[in-house]
Each structure stands twice: as structure tokens, then as C-alpha cells.
C-alpha positions as CSV (number, residue, x, y, z in Angstrom):
1,M,1.8,29.5,137.9
2,I,4.6,31.7,136.8
3,V,2.2,34.1,135.8
4,A,-0.1,34.3,138.6
5,C,3.1,35.1,140.7
6,G,4.2,37.4,138.6
7,I,0.5,39.0,138.9
8,A,1.1,38.3,143.0
9,L,4.5,40.6,142.5
10,F,3.4,43.3,140.5
11,A,0.4,43.8,143.0
12,G,3.0,43.8,145.7
13,G,5.3,46.4,144.1
14,L,2.0,48.7,143.9
15,I,0.7,48.4,147.8
16,F,4.5,48.9,148.4
17,S,4.8,52.0,146.8
18,A,1.7,53.4,147.9
19,V,2.4,52.8,150.7
20,G,5.3,54.5,151.0
21,K,3.6,57.8,149.4
22,L,0.5,57.7,152.5
23,R,3.6,57.8,154.6
24,A,5.4,60.3,153.1
25,Q,2.4,62.8,152.6
26,N,0.9,61.9,156.5
27,Q,4.7,63.5,157.5
28,V,4.4,66.2,155.0
29,L,0.8,67.1,156.8
30,V,2.5,66.2,160.3
31,C,5.2,68.6,159.9
32,Q,2.5,71.6,158.4
33,S,0.6,71.3,161.5
34,N,4.1,71.4,163.6
35,L,4.5,74.6,161.8
36,H,0.9,75.8,162.3
37,T,1.6,75.5,166.1
38,L,5.7,77.4,165.7
39,H,3.1,80.4,164.3
40,T,0.7,80.3,167.2
41,G,3.7,80.7,169.3
42,L,5.1,83.5,167.3
43,S,2.0,85.3,167.0
44,G,1.5,85.0,170.8
45,Y,5.3,86.1,170.9
46,A,4.0,89.3,168.6
47,D,1.1,90.3,171.1
48,T,3.8,90.9,173.9
49,H,6.4,92.2,172.1
50,G,5.2,95.0,170.2
51,G,4.5,93.2,167.1
52,R,7.6,92.0,166.7
53,Y,9.3,88.0,166.5
54,P,11.7,86.7,168.4
55,Q,15.1,88.2,166.7
56,V,18.6,86.7,166.2
57,G,21.9,88.2,166.1
58,T,21.3,89.4,169.4
59,E,23.1,88.3,173.1
60,T,20.0,86.7,173.9
61,N,19.3,84.8,170.9
62,P,22.7,84.6,168.8
63,T,22.1,81.9,166.2
64,A,18.8,81.1,164.2
65,D,17.4,78.3,166.8
66,S,17.7,80.6,169.5
67,F,14.4,81.7,169.0
68,V,12.3,78.5,170.1
69,A,13.9,79.1,173.6
70,A,13.0,82.6,173.2
71,L,9.0,81.2,172.8
72,A,9.7,78.6,175.0
73,D,11.0,81.3,178.1
74,A,7.7,83.6,177.1
75,G,5.6,80.6,177.3
76,Q,4.5,80.9,173.7
77,V,5.0,76.9,173.0
78,P,3.2,73.9,174.5
79,P,4.9,72.1,177.3
80,G,6.9,69.0,175.2
81,F,6.8,71.0,171.8
82,R,9.3,69.6,169.7
83,A,10.6,71.8,167.6
84,C,11.3,69.7,164.5
85,C,9.5,67.7,161.5
86,P,8.4,64.6,163.2
87,A,10.3,63.0,160.2
88,D,13.2,64.4,161.1
89,P,15.1,61.3,162.9
90,A,16.6,64.1,165.6
91,A,12.6,63.9,166.6
92,T,13.7,60.1,168.0
93,L,16.5,61.6,169.4
94,A,14.2,64.6,171.5
95,S,12.4,61.5,173.6
96,K,15.6,60.8,175.0
97,T,17.8,64.4,175.1
98,A,17.0,68.1,175.0
99,T,14.9,69.5,172.4
100,P,16.5,69.7,168.8
101,V,15.5,72.4,166.9
102,G,14.6,71.1,163.1
103,Y,13.3,74.1,161.6
104,T,15.6,76.9,159.8
105,Y,14.2,80.5,161.5
106,S,14.0,83.9,159.9
107,L,17.8,85.8,160.3
108,G,16.4,89.0,159.2
109,Y,17.4,92.0,157.4
110,R,20.0,94.6,157.5
111,T,18.7,98.3,157.3
112,P,19.9,101.1,155.0
113,G,22.5,102.0,157.9
114,G,23.8,98.6,158.2
115,G,21.7,97.8,161.1
116,L,20.3,94.5,161.9
117,Q,16.4,94.3,162.1
118,G,14.0,91.3,162.8
119,F,10.5,91.1,161.2
120,H,7.5,92.8,162.7
121,R,3.5,90.6,162.0
122,P,2.9,91.6,159.2
123,T,-0.5,93.5,158.6
124,A,-3.8,90.6,158.0
125,G,-3.8,90.9,154.5
126,G,-0.8,92.7,153.2
127,E,2.1,91.5,151.1
128,H,4.1,90.4,154.1
129,D,1.8,87.8,154.5
130,L,3.6,86.3,152.3
131,V,7.2,86.3,153.8
132,P,8.6,82.9,154.8
133,I,9.3,83.3,158.5
134,S,10.6,79.2,159.0
135,A,10.7,76.2,157.4
136,D,12.3,72.5,157.3
137,Y,16.0,72.4,156.4
138,P,16.9,72.6,152.5
139,T,16.5,70.0,150.6
140,A,20.1,68.5,149.2
141,T,20.3,70.4,145.5
142,A,19.2,73.6,148.1
143,A,21.7,73.7,150.7
144,P,23.5,76.7,150.7
145,A,26.2,74.6,152.3
146,A,27.4,71.1,154.2
147,G,24.7,70.5,157.3
148,P,21.1,68.7,158.2
149,L,19.0,68.8,154.8
150,C,15.7,68.6,154.8
151,P,13.5,65.1,156.2
152,H,10.9,65.0,153.5
153,S,11.8,63.0,150.4
154,V,9.0,65.3,148.4
155,G,10.3,68.7,149.2
156,M,10.0,71.3,152.1
157,N,7.0,72.5,154.4
158,V,7.9,76.7,154.3
159,L,5.7,78.8,157.0
160,L,4.5,82.3,156.2
161,A,4.6,85.1,158.0
162,G,0.6,85.2,157.5
163,G,0.5,81.9,159.0
164,N,-0.1,79.2,155.6
165,V,2.5,76.6,155.5
166,R,3.9,76.0,151.4
167,H,5.0,72.7,150.3
168,T,7.4,73.4,147.9
169,A,10.8,70.9,145.9
170,S,12.2,74.7,145.3
171,P,13.9,77.2,147.3
172,L,12.8,80.2,145.4
173,V,10.0,81.3,147.3
174,G,10.9,84.1,148.8
175,P,8.3,87.2,148.1
176,K,10.5,88.3,145.3
177,G,11.3,84.7,143.9
178,D,14.4,84.9,145.8
179,D,16.1,81.7,147.4
180,I,15.0,81.5,151.3
181,Y,18.8,79.9,152.4
182,R,20.8,82.8,151.0
183,N,20.6,86.4,150.5
184,I,20.8,87.8,147.1
185,Y,25.1,87.8,147.8
186,G,24.9,83.8,148.1
187,Q,25.6,84.2,151.2
188,V,23.4,82.5,154.7
189,A,23.4,85.7,156.5
190,A,20.5,88.4,157.2
191,G,19.1,89.8,154.3
192,A,19.9,92.7,152.3
193,N,17.3,94.4,152.6
194,Q,13.3,93.9,153.9
195,D,12.4,91.8,150.6
196,D,15.7,90.1,151.2
197,V,14.2,86.8,153.4
198,V,16.8,84.4,154.7
199,L,16.8,81.5,156.6
200,G,19.0,80.3,159.0
201,R,19.2,77.0,160.3
202,P,20.8,76.0,164.3
203,G,24.2,77.7,164.6
204,D,23.3,80.1,161.6
205,R,24.0,84.0,162.7
206,P,22.9,87.1,160.8
């Protein structure tokens, strides 16, 4: 009987572990679907704005999270769309309050003259297809500062400008293998150049 109980407990542990992994994988997939919807909105916005994605750091869109409002104002996201990972506790809050923004977004980059520039939609098949444009919050090990962390226990989903979503546990997924949550100076600010990708969380400014 003791042996039988031990076997039952072991089997139960395996089942519990498998269910947990399946739940985590499902959360990642649902989040990826959300990011694909976001890319459709970004592409639609670019269609009507000269190929430009919403640029933050302006009077209208001052912080990273304001890009969602820009898409909504342009009619480029479905009614009721929640711009946050379904695994994020904020997603539950969204059903009771205004939709929170639970994704990071490009802070743009500085031109040689010091001006702020947002990203343009890349040419299909070009190298800039691989530029990260939005993502989950960073994991605890990748977080550049205190604040909300990635809701996934297995890594982050990163939306690339070309439309693909990459799942990774590392923040070093910029076009040059750089940290996508800080610029080359280690700051949460606009990139130093076009290849220096920085994704900001809600409230972050270029």
C-alpha cells in the first residue's frame, strides 16, 4: 500500500507539472496572438501615415504606452482589444477599468543631429524586419529598473517589425545582439542610432 501510494503521488506530481507547463505554453501562444494583432494595427497605421509607426516622445504621444491610444484613435485595433499579455494580472483588471498597456514599445532613436526619430515600416525581406518593435515586460534578470516584470515564467515574447514574434529568455535580441531594454549607454532612452533598439515600458520617455 505504501508503494502504491508513493507511485500515485509520483504520478500526480508528473501530471501537475505537465499541466503547469501546458498552461505556461498556452499563455505564451495567446500572448503571441495578441502581438500579431498589434502588428496588424501597426501596419494599418503605417499605411495611412507615410509608412511610419506611431512615434513616442511627441506632445500627442509622450510615453511608450501612448502608442496603443494612437492605434485606437486611428481605428487600427479591434474593439475591446487588450494591449497586454493575458497572463498579466493587469489583464484581469482590464475587465473592470480602462484597458491597461502591458507591452513595451520602441522609444525610437537619435539622428546624427540629435533629433528624435521613430521607426518606419521596413521593406519586406529587408534587414529591418528583425528590429524589435514591441514586447512583453522584461524578465527579472533583464529588467533595467524596478517596475512590472514579464508575466511569463518561461521568457518574453518579442514582436519584430517584420511581423514575426520571437520567444526568448534573453534581452540581447536587438539587430546587433544588443539589449532591447537599454541603449548602448545603459539608459532607458531613445537609441543612439538606428541599430540601437530600446523598448520602453508605460511611462518611459525617449
